[in-house]
C-alpha positions as CSV (number, residue, x, y, z in Angstrom):
1,M,-40.0,4.2,87.7
2,P,-41.7,0.7,87.5
3,P,-40.0,-2.0,89.6
4,K,-37.7,-4.4,87.7
5,P,-39.4,-7.7,87.2
6,V,-36.3,-10.0,87.4
7,P,-33.8,-9.0,90.0
8,T,-30.2,-10.1,89.8
9,Q,-28.7,-12.3,92.5
10,R,-27.0,-9.2,93.9
11,Q,-30.3,-7.4,94.2
12,R,-31.9,-10.4,95.8
13,R,-29.1,-10.6,98.3
14,L,-29.5,-7.0,99.2
15,G,-33.2,-7.6,99.8
16,H,-32.4,-10.6,101.9
17,E,-30.1,-8.5,104.1
18,L,-32.7,-5.8,104.5
19,R,-35.3,-8.4,105.6
20,R,-32.8,-10.1,107.9
21,M,-31.9,-6.8,109.5
22,R,-35.5,-5.9,110.0
23,V,-36.6,-9.3,111.4
24,A,-33.6,-9.5,113.8
25,A,-34.7,-6.1,115.2
26,G,-38.3,-7.4,115.7
27,M,-39.6,-4.8,113.4
28,S,-42.7,-5.6,111.3
29,A,-43.0,-4.7,107.6
30,E,-45.7,-2.2,108.5
31,E,-43.4,-0.5,111.0
32,A,-40.6,-0.4,108.4
33,A,-42.9,1.1,105.8
34,K,-44.0,3.9,108.3
35,L,-40.4,4.5,109.3
36,L,-39.3,4.9,105.6
37,G,-42.3,6.8,104.5
38,V,-43.4,4.2,101.9
39,D,-46.4,1.9,101.6
40,R,-46.2,-1.8,102.8
41,G,-46.0,-3.1,99.2
42,K,-42.7,-1.3,98.6
43,I,-41.1,-2.9,101.6
44,S,-42.0,-6.3,100.0
45,Y,-40.5,-5.2,96.7
46,M,-37.3,-4.0,98.5
47,E,-36.9,-7.2,100.4
48,S,-37.4,-9.3,97.2
49,G,-34.8,-7.3,95.3
50,I,-37.3,-5.9,92.8
51,R,-37.1,-2.3,94.0
52,T,-33.9,-0.5,95.2
53,I,-33.5,1.5,98.4
54,S,-31.9,4.9,98.7
55,E,-28.8,5.5,100.9
56,E,-30.8,7.7,103.3
57,R,-33.5,5.1,103.8
58,L,-31.0,2.3,104.2
59,R,-29.1,4.2,106.9
60,T,-32.4,5.1,108.6
61,L,-33.4,1.4,108.6
62,A,-30.0,0.3,109.9
63,H,-30.1,2.9,112.7
64,H,-33.6,2.0,113.9
65,C,-32.7,-1.7,113.7
66,G,-29.7,-1.2,115.9
67,C,-27.1,-2.1,113.3
68,S,-23.9,-0.3,114.2
69,D,-21.6,-2.2,111.9
70,E,-20.6,0.7,109.6
71,K,-18.6,-1.6,107.3
72,Y,-21.6,-3.8,106.7
73,V,-23.9,-0.8,106.2
74,A,-21.5,0.8,103.7
75,A,-21.4,-2.5,101.8
76,L,-25.2,-2.6,101.6
77,I,-25.2,1.0,100.3
78,E,-22.7,0.0,97.6
79,M,-24.9,-2.9,96.7
80,A,-27.9,-0.6,96.4
81,S,-26.2,1.9,94.2
82,A,-26.8,1.6,90.4
83,G,-23.1,2.0,89.6
84,T,-21.7,1.9,86.1
85,Q,-22.7,-0.5,83.3
86,A,-20.7,-3.7,84.0
87,W,-19.2,-5.7,81.2
88,W,-21.5,-8.7,81.8
89,E,-24.5,-6.6,80.9
90,Q,-23.7,-7.1,77.2
91,Y,-24.7,-10.8,77.6
92,R,-28.1,-10.0,79.3
93,G,-30.8,-11.8,77.4
94,A,-28.3,-13.9,75.5
95,L,-27.0,-16.0,78.3
96,P,-28.8,-17.4,81.4
97,Q,-29.1,-15.0,84.3
98,G,-27.1,-17.3,86.6
99,L,-23.9,-16.9,84.5
100,L,-24.2,-13.1,84.8
101,D,-24.7,-13.5,88.5
102,I,-21.5,-15.6,88.8
103,A,-19.5,-12.9,87.0
104,E,-20.9,-10.2,89.3
105,L,-20.2,-12.3,92.4
106,E,-16.6,-12.8,91.3
107,A,-16.1,-9.1,90.4
108,R,-17.3,-8.0,93.8
109,A,-15.4,-10.6,95.9
110,T,-12.5,-9.7,98.2
111,R,-11.2,-13.2,98.2
112,M,-12.2,-16.5,96.6
113,R,-11.8,-20.2,97.2
114,A,-13.0,-22.8,94.6
115,A,-13.0,-26.5,94.9
116,C,-13.5,-28.7,91.8
117,T,-13.5,-32.5,91.6
118,V,-14.3,-33.2,87.9
119,H,-12.9,-30.2,85.9
120,I,-10.5,-27.3,86.3
121,P,-11.9,-24.1,88.0
122,G,-13.6,-21.9,85.4
123,L,-11.3,-18.9,86.1
124,L,-8.3,-21.1,85.3
125,Q,-9.5,-22.8,82.1
126,T,-8.0,-22.4,78.6
127,T,-10.3,-21.6,75.7
128,D,-10.1,-25.1,74.1
129,Y,-10.7,-26.7,77.5
130,A,-13.8,-24.5,78.1
131,L,-15.1,-25.3,74.6
132,A,-14.9,-29.0,75.4
133,V,-16.7,-28.5,78.7
134,F,-19.5,-26.6,77.2
135,R,-19.8,-29.0,74.3
136,A,-20.4,-31.8,76.8
137,V,-23.6,-30.2,78.1
138,L,-26.9,-32.0,77.6
139,P,-29.0,-31.2,75.7
140,P,-26.3,-30.0,73.3
141,L,-25.9,-26.2,73.0
142,P,-25.9,-24.5,69.6
143,E,-22.4,-23.6,68.5
144,H,-23.0,-19.9,68.7
145,E,-24.1,-20.2,72.3
146,V,-21.0,-22.4,73.1
147,A,-18.9,-19.6,71.6
148,M,-20.7,-17.0,73.6
149,R,-20.3,-18.9,76.9
150,V,-16.5,-19.3,76.2
151,A,-16.2,-15.6,75.5
152,H,-18.1,-14.8,78.7
153,R,-15.8,-17.2,80.7
154,S,-12.7,-15.6,79.2
155,H,-14.0,-12.2,80.2
156,R,-14.6,-13.5,83.7
157,Q,-11.0,-14.6,84.0
158,E,-9.9,-10.9,83.8
159,V,-10.9,-10.6,87.5
160,L,-7.6,-12.4,88.4
161,A,-5.5,-9.8,86.5
162,G,-4.2,-6.5,87.8
163,N,-3.2,-5.0,91.1
164,A,-6.8,-5.1,92.4
165,A,-7.3,-8.8,91.8
166,P,-8.8,-10.7,94.8
167,P,-6.7,-13.6,96.2
168,F,-7.8,-16.9,94.6
169,I,-7.3,-20.4,95.9
170,G,-8.2,-23.2,93.5
171,I,-8.5,-26.7,95.2
172,V,-8.4,-29.3,92.4
173,H,-8.9,-33.0,92.9
174,E,-6.7,-35.4,91.0
175,A,-9.7,-36.7,89.1
176,A,-10.1,-33.2,87.5
177,L,-6.5,-33.3,86.4
178,R,-7.0,-36.7,84.7
179,M,-10.4,-36.0,83.1
180,Q,-9.6,-35.5,79.4
181,F,-12.0,-32.8,78.3
182,G,-11.1,-32.3,74.6
183,G,-8.7,-35.2,74.5
184,P,-5.0,-35.6,75.6
185,R,-3.6,-32.6,73.8
186,V,-6.2,-30.1,75.1
187,T,-5.8,-31.6,78.6
188,R,-2.1,-31.3,78.5
189,E,-2.2,-27.7,77.4
190,Q,-4.7,-27.0,80.1
191,L,-2.4,-28.5,82.8
192,E,0.5,-26.5,81.4
193,Y,-1.6,-23.4,81.6
194,L,-2.7,-24.3,85.2
195,L,1.0,-24.4,86.1
196,V,1.6,-21.0,84.6
197,Q,-1.4,-19.6,86.5
198,S,-0.3,-21.1,89.8
199,E,2.8,-18.9,89.6
200,T,0.7,-15.8,89.2
201,E,0.7,-13.5,92.2
202,G,-2.4,-14.0,94.3
203,V,-3.3,-17.3,92.7
204,T,-2.8,-20.6,94.6
205,V,-3.4,-24.0,93.2
206,L,-3.7,-27.0,95.5
207,V,-4.1,-30.6,94.5
208,V,-6.0,-33.3,96.5
209,P,-4.5,-36.6,95.3
210,F,-6.5,-39.9,95.2
211,A,-4.2,-41.3,97.8
212,N,-5.3,-38.8,100.4
213,G,-8.8,-40.4,100.6
214,G,-12.3,-39.0,101.0
215,F,-13.4,-35.5,101.9
216,P,-16.7,-33.7,102.7
217,G,-18.9,-32.6,99.9
218,A,-17.1,-34.9,97.4
219,G,-18.4,-34.3,93.8
220,Q,-19.6,-30.7,94.3
221,T,-18.1,-27.7,92.6
222,V,-18.0,-25.0,95.2
223,L,-17.0,-21.3,95.0
224,Y,-16.7,-19.4,98.3
225,A,-16.7,-15.7,97.6
226,E,-15.9,-13.4,100.5
227,G,-17.6,-10.1,100.6
228,P,-16.5,-6.8,102.1
229,S,-17.8,-8.0,105.5
230,E,-18.2,-11.6,106.6
231,Q,-22.0,-11.3,106.7
232,L,-21.9,-10.8,102.9
233,D,-20.0,-13.9,102.0
234,T,-21.6,-16.2,99.4
235,V,-21.3,-19.8,98.4
236,Q,-22.1,-20.7,94.8
237,I,-22.7,-24.3,93.8
238,D,-22.8,-25.6,90.3
239,N,-25.8,-27.8,89.4
240,S,-27.2,-29.2,86.1
241,H,-30.1,-26.8,86.4
242,G,-27.8,-23.8,86.9
243,P,-25.9,-22.2,89.8
244,D,-27.3,-22.0,93.3
245,F,-26.3,-19.2,95.6
246,L,-26.2,-19.8,99.4
247,Y,-25.7,-17.3,102.2
248,G,-27.3,-18.6,105.3
249,E,-25.1,-18.5,108.4
250,K,-25.1,-22.3,108.8
251,E,-24.5,-22.8,105.1
252,L,-21.5,-20.5,105.0
253,S,-20.1,-22.1,108.1
254,K,-20.6,-25.6,106.6
255,Y,-18.8,-24.8,103.3
256,R,-15.9,-22.9,105.1
257,A,-15.4,-26.1,107.0
258,H,-15.5,-28.2,103.8
259,L,-12.9,-26.1,102.1
260,D,-10.7,-25.9,105.2
261,R,-10.8,-29.8,105.3
262,M,-9.9,-30.0,101.6
263,E,-7.0,-27.6,102.0
264,D,-5.8,-29.8,104.9
265,L,-5.9,-32.8,102.6
266,A,-4.2,-31.0,99.7
267,L,-0.5,-31.0,98.8
268,S,1.5,-27.9,99.3
269,P,1.6,-25.4,96.4
270,D,5.1,-26.6,95.3
271,D,4.1,-30.3,95.6
272,S,0.9,-29.6,93.7
273,R,2.9,-28.0,90.9
274,D,5.1,-31.1,90.7
275,F,2.1,-33.3,90.7
276,I,0.4,-31.4,87.9
277,H,3.7,-31.4,85.9
278,T,4.0,-35.2,86.2
279,I,0.5,-35.8,84.8
280,A,1.0,-33.3,82.0
281,Q,4.3,-35.0,81.1
282,G,2.6,-38.4,81.0
283,L,0.1,-37.0,78.6
284,Q,2.8,-35.6,76.3
285,E,4.6,-38.9,76.3
286,A,1.4,-40.8,75.5
287,S,0.7,-38.5,72.5
């Protein structure tokens, strides 16, 4: 079977972990190839995410690299397995790869924290609000693609439903609550929906008010997705060119600290709900 030319973010991450394991053990690519019974080029393909690795070979590599963390190894094996056809595959070729990678990241997370300063977290957006966000993109998107992105986002939100939903903490700055994407009515309905979602089991919404001052990483939209083991945590950053995915140890530590600081500056869940309700009420009175 020929190697896949464009690996997903999950496949690239697996390859990164394989290389990190090998390098940490001081094993050369040539030694790894000999150990696994493959040629040198296939090791390069595996570590770039282009070619998968079997469970047997992955366990062999982990054993000879001195990796005894069974939880971590089991998670890598799960990453390497083909699995069933996921829902986001229906959008492959129609939407940018990065959007599919975000959906997969969220679907595999065991816990998530998101921090937004300009808009409401995507997993907590209404359809009308999401429409307004996508229609603000430059250059403008065709309406059929806007509709497709909204449908994709709505499908992503299902990750927060059901008994297996991962805990989700949305840290929202006051600026995001006051930005009127779609106008006062759409914003008010969005805030009312945010209040409903904040009462959902497993979902926590925290507000950082203007009065609480500055915070690290101001202006960034950050998603911290925890994996089945801490080594497999991932940070996803929104950018105008598309999402960036970070998983270096120093990067993970940095963004954990950023989110911890924002949580420290945020109001309590109950006070956050009162704060959101007051802004929504003001919009209703204005209209």
